[in-house]
C-alpha positions in Angstrom: -7.0 53.5 60.3 -8.1 50.0 59.7 -6.5 47.2 61.8 -6.7 44.9 58.7 -3.8 42.7 57.7 -2.4 41.5 54.5 -0.6 38.3 53.8 2.5 38.3 51.6 4.8 35.4 51.0 3.3 33.4 53.9 3.8 36.3 56.4 1.1 38.6 57.8 1.5 42.4 58.1 -0.8 44.9 59.8 -1.7 47.9 57.8 0.1 50.9 59.2 -1.7 53.1 61.7 1.0 55.8 61.5 3.3 56.8 58.7 6.0 54.2 58.6 9.5 54.5 57.1 11.8 51.6 56.6 15.4 52.6 55.9 18.1 50.4 54.4 21.5 52.0 55.0 23.8 50.4 52.5 27.0 48.9 54.0 26.1 50.0 57.6 28.5 47.9 59.7 27.2 48.4 63.2 30.4 50.1 64.4 29.5 53.0 62.1 26.6 53.8 64.4 28.2 53.0 67.7 31.3 55.2 67.0 29.2 58.0 65.6 27.0 58.0 68.7 30.0 57.8 71.0 31.4 60.9 69.1 28.2 62.8 69.8 27.4 62.9 66.1 24.0 61.1 66.3 21.8 62.6 69.0 18.6 61.3 67.4 19.9 57.8 67.5 21.2 58.1 71.0 17.8 59.1 72.2 16.1 56.5 70.0 18.1 53.7 71.5 16.9 54.7 75.0 13.2 54.9 74.2 13.0 52.5 71.2 14.8 49.3 70.5 18.3 48.7 69.2 18.9 45.1 67.9 21.4 43.2 65.8 20.2 41.0 62.9 21.7 38.9 60.2 21.5 39.9 56.6 21.3 37.3 53.8 24.3 35.7 52.1 25.7 36.8 49.7 25.9 40.1 51.7 25.3 42.2 48.6 22.9 45.0 47.7 20.3 43.3 45.5 19.6 40.1 47.5 19.2 42.0 50.8 17.1 44.9 49.6 14.7 42.4 47.9 14.7 40.2 51.1 13.7 43.3 53.1 10.8 44.3 50.9 9.6 40.7 50.4 10.1 39.5 53.9 11.8 36.2 52.7 15.3 34.9 51.8 16.6 34.6 48.3 15.5 30.9 48.1 12.0 32.3 47.9 12.3 35.6 46.1 15.0 34.4 43.6 17.4 37.4 43.7 20.7 35.8 44.7 23.2 38.5 43.7 23.7 41.7 41.7 24.8 39.5 38.8 24.4 35.9 37.7 25.2 33.4 34.9 21.9 32.7 33.0 22.2 29.0 32.2 19.3 29.3 29.7 21.1 31.8 27.5 24.6 30.9 28.6 25.3 34.5 29.3 26.4 36.6 32.3 23.8 39.3 33.1 22.8 41.8 35.8 19.9 40.9 38.0 18.2 44.3 37.7 15.2 43.1 35.6 12.1 42.3 37.6 11.8 39.0 35.5 14.2 37.5 38.0 11.9 38.2 41.0 9.8 35.2 41.9 7.4 36.6 44.5 5.5 39.9 45.1 6.8 42.6 47.4 5.1 43.8 50.6 5.3 47.3 49.1 3.2 46.2 46.1 0.7 44.4 48.4 0.3 47.4 50.6 -0.4 49.6 47.6 -3.0 47.0 46.4 -4.6 47.3 49.8 -5.1 51.0 49.3 -2.1 52.3 51.2 0.0 55.2 49.8 3.5 53.8 49.2 6.7 55.6 48.2 10.2 54.2 47.4 13.4 56.3 47.0 16.6 54.4 46.2 20.0 55.8 45.6 21.1 53.8 42.6 18.7 53.2 39.7 19.8 49.6 39.5 17.3 48.8 42.3 14.4 50.9 41.2 12.7 48.5 38.9 13.0 45.6 41.3 11.8 47.5 44.4 8.9 49.1 42.5 7.8 45.9 40.6 4.0 45.7 40.6 3.7 48.6 42.9 1.3 51.5 42.4 2.8 54.6 43.9 6.0 56.7 43.9 9.2 55.0 43.0 12.4 56.8 41.8 16.2 56.8 42.2 18.4 59.7 43.3 20.7 58.8 40.4 18.0 59.6 37.8 15.9 62.1 39.8 16.1 64.5 36.8 14.2 62.0 34.6 11.1 61.2 36.7 7.7 61.1 35.0 4.3 60.4 36.4 4.0 57.4 34.0 7.1 55.7 35.1 7.8 57.0 38.7 4.4 58.3 39.9 5.9 61.7 40.4 7.7 64.4 38.3 9.9 67.4 39.0 11.7 65.7 41.8 14.6 68.1 41.8 12.3 71.0 42.3 10.5 69.1 45.1 13.7 68.3 47.0 15.5 71.6 46.2 18.8 69.9 45.6 20.8 69.5 42.4 21.2 66.0 40.8 23.9 64.3 42.9 27.0 62.5 41.5 26.5 58.7 41.7 30.0 58.5 43.4 29.3 60.8 46.3 27.8 61.0 49.8 25.3 63.4 48.2 23.5 60.5 46.5 22.4 59.1 49.9 21.7 62.6 51.3 19.3 63.1 48.3 17.4 60.0 49.3 16.9 61.2 52.9 16.0 64.8 51.7 13.5 63.4 49.2 12.0 61.2 52.0 11.4 64.2 54.2 9.9 66.2 51.4 7.6 63.4 50.4 6.5 63.0 54.0 5.7 66.7 54.1 3.9 66.8 50.8 2.5 63.3 50.1 2.3 61.8 53.5 2.8 58.2 52.4 1.6 55.4 54.7 4.7 53.4 54.0 8.0 54.7 52.6 11.1 52.7 51.8 14.5 54.5 51.6 17.6 52.8 50.3 21.0 54.5 50.3 24.4 53.7 48.6 27.6 52.5 50.3 30.0 55.0 48.6 31.1 56.4 52.0 31.4 53.0 53.7 33.6 51.6 50.9 36.0 54.5 51.3 35.9 55.3 55.0 36.1 53.1 58.1 33.8 53.5 61.2 34.8 56.4 63.4 36.6 58.4 60.8 35.6 62.1 60.3 34.1 61.3 56.9 32.1 58.4 58.2 30.9 60.4 61.3 29.9 63.3 59.1 27.8 61.0 56.9 26.0 59.5 59.9 25.4 62.9 61.4 23.7 63.9 58.2 21.6 60.8 58.3 20.7 61.4 61.9 19.4 64.9 61.2 17.0 63.6 58.5 15.8 60.8 60.7 15.0 63.3 63.4 12.9 65.3 60.9 11.0 62.1 59.9 10.3 61.3 63.6 9.1 64.9 64.2 6.6 64.2 61.4 5.2 61.3 63.4 6.8 58.5 61.6 7.5 55.0 62.9 11.0 54.3 61.7 12.7 50.9 61.2 16.4 51.1 60.2 18.5 48.2 59.0 21.3 47.5 56.5 21.8 45.3 53.5 25.3 44.2 54.7 28.3 45.3 56.7 31.7 46.3 55.5 35.3 45.4 56.2 38.8 46.2 55.1 40.0 43.7 52.5 43.7 44.2 52.8 46.9 42.4 53.8 49.6 43.6 56.2 51.1 45.6 53.4 47.9 47.6 53.0 47.3 46.3 49.5 44.1 44.5 48.4 44.2 40.8 49.5 42.7 39.1 46.4 42.4 35.5 45.3 41.9 35.5 41.5 39.9 32.4 41.2 39.6 32.2 37.4 43.4 32.4 37.1 43.7 29.7 39.8 41.2 27.3 38.1 42.8 27.9 34.7 46.2 27.1 36.0 45.0 23.9 37.8 42.3 22.5 35.5 43.0 24.2 32.2 41.1 27.0 30.4 37.4 26.4 30.0 37.0 23.9 32.8 35.5 26.4 35.3 33.6 29.6 35.1 33.8 32.0 38.1 30.9 34.3 38.7 31.2 37.3 41.1 27.6 38.3 42.2 28.9 41.6 43.6 29.4 42.8 40.0 27.4 45.9 39.1 27.9 49.1 37.0 29.5 51.0 39.9 33.0 49.4 40.0 34.7 52.4 41.4 33.4 51.4 44.8 35.0 48.0 45.0 36.6 47.0 41.7 34.0 44.2 41.4 35.8 42.4 44.3 33.8 40.8 47.1 34.0 37.9 49.5 31.5 35.6 47.8 31.8 33.7 44.5 30.0 30.9 42.7 31.7 28.5 40.2 30.3 26.5 37.3 32.4 23.4 36.5 32.6 21.5 33.2 30.7 18.2 33.3 33.9 16.2 33.7 34.9 17.8 37.0 34.1 16.4 40.4 32.8 19.2 42.7 33.8 17.3 45.9 37.4 17.0 44.9 37.5 20.6 43.8 36.0 21.6 47.2 38.7 19.7 49.0 41.5 21.5 47.1 40.0 24.9 47.4 39.7 24.6 51.2 43.5 24.4 51.2 43.8 27.8 49.7 44.7 30.5 52.2 42.0 33.1 52.6 39.1 30.7 51.7 36.7 30.4 54.6 34.1 28.0 53.2 33.4 26.0 50.0 30.1 24.2 49.5 28.6 22.2 46.6 25.4 23.5 45.1 22.7 21.7 47.1 24.5 22.2 50.4 25.1 25.9 49.7 21.5 26.4 48.7 20.3 24.9 52.0 22.9 26.6 54.2 22.5 30.1 52.8 18.9 29.9 51.7 19.7 30.4 48.0 17.8 29.3 44.8 19.7 26.2 43.8 19.0 26.8 40.1 20.7 30.2 40.1 24.1 29.4 41.7 27.0 27.4 40.4 28.3 23.9 41.2 30.3 25.5 44.0 29.8 28.5 46.3 32.9 30.0 47.9 33.1 32.5 50.8 36.4 34.3 51.7 37.5 35.1 55.2 37.2 38.6 56.7 40.2 40.3 55.1 40.1 38.6 51.6 38.2 39.2 48.4 37.6 37.0 45.4 38.3 38.0 41.8 38.2 36.3 38.4 41.4 37.1 36.6 43.8 39.8 37.6 43.6 41.2 34.1 39.9 41.7 34.4 39.9 43.9 37.5 40.9 47.6 37.2 41.9 48.7 40.7 43.3 52.1 39.5 40.3 53.9 40.9 40.9 52.6 44.4 42.5 55.6 46.0 42.0 54.3 49.5 42.6 50.8 51.0 40.0 48.4 49.7 36.8 47.9 51.7 34.2 45.5 50.6 31.6 42.8 51.6 29.9 39.7 50.5 30.9 37.1 53.1 29.7 35.9 56.4 32.0 38.4 58.0 29.6 41.2 56.8 26.4 39.4 57.9 25.7 41.2 61.2 23.7 44.4 60.7 21.7 46.8 62.9 18.0 46.6 63.3 16.6 49.7 65.1 13.1 50.8 65.7 12.1 54.2 67.2 9.3 52.8 69.2 9.3 50.5 72.3 8.6 46.9 71.2 6.9 44.2 73.1 9.0 41.2 74.0 10.0 39.2 71.0 9.8 35.5 70.7 12.5 33.8 72.8 15.3 32.4 70.6 14.1 34.2 67.5 16.9 34.7 65.0 16.4 38.3 63.8 17.0 39.0 60.1 17.2 42.3 58.3 14.2 41.2 56.4 12.2 41.3 59.6 12.2 45.1 59.5 8.7 45.4 58.0 7.4 42.8 60.5 8.7 44.8 63.4 7.6 48.2 62.0 4.1 47.1 61.1 3.3 44.3 63.6 5.1 45.4 66.7 5.8 49.2 66.6 2.5 50.7 65.6 
């Protein structure tokens, strides 16, 4: 295999000499791994941590799915790639929209660049909301477990995925959705032998079950068995997460929510502020569209600094920053966030209006993410690594760098 490199978004990557798999485990708070290993549920990971490298890294803020998956596959933060949430307020059309369309992506992905360099690339994601973004500009295989029954060569580079994997179409609200991703990855490695494969799961289990619970340990035991199969096939594996996960409840066990739109309407009057929740996606059963990060657009007559001062006095608010400061602090595209950015503390989530959030589907205590309290994630490589640069701040979007430049 060639030792050639490619340059993508001002970073260099060596072409893989071995089949390489990058795994993004959605919502993987590091404790999930540690407690599952301690319970004897992850023998592959236990052995990997001895012969490979187990590190901690920071994800990007907001700690949501879309910004972090796109950071991982582009190698850069949202200030560069442009995806700053699952959802945003489009100031051009004055509408609130999902950020699933590749038109929002401002740079190429490493996946597409590897494919352009002649490498065989495959992407399997749990939810279809990510498929178009991850596969943008990429020649190769790209499909979601959610719509695995609809794959075509023209759109996905493969067909008959259900027959290939040998599993039925999974329910989108199930652990089976993530298992399908891993099972598909193993089958693709057997049959297609991609040079680079990206696997991205869903956080259904993590939203419902805390680290160390039987349900969580069973999920990670399943994952461990598939990773062992990939390693047996000779794969370099880099595993990270898009964000962590925490309980968002008060002492009474009920969701601890600050309904920001109600708060602004009561203080400033209706129409003076628009609250945007970038966690919003079509899968609200997970979290009721409640996360620990929000952005706010103020009417022209409002002073952001005075609003910041008042918000900082609200119990449960950890940080409030005006646009320019927030963009610099969190590496966000300034033109796609509001006049203010708010981050809640560890046990609190932010909502719009109480009437707009249906929490009836939350059968277990609310667990969610989005804030700085969910920023620490694992970064694990199944190969020994040379010494990394002293003082380097590791990010989850260094996964491809470690896998291709250090672990080969």
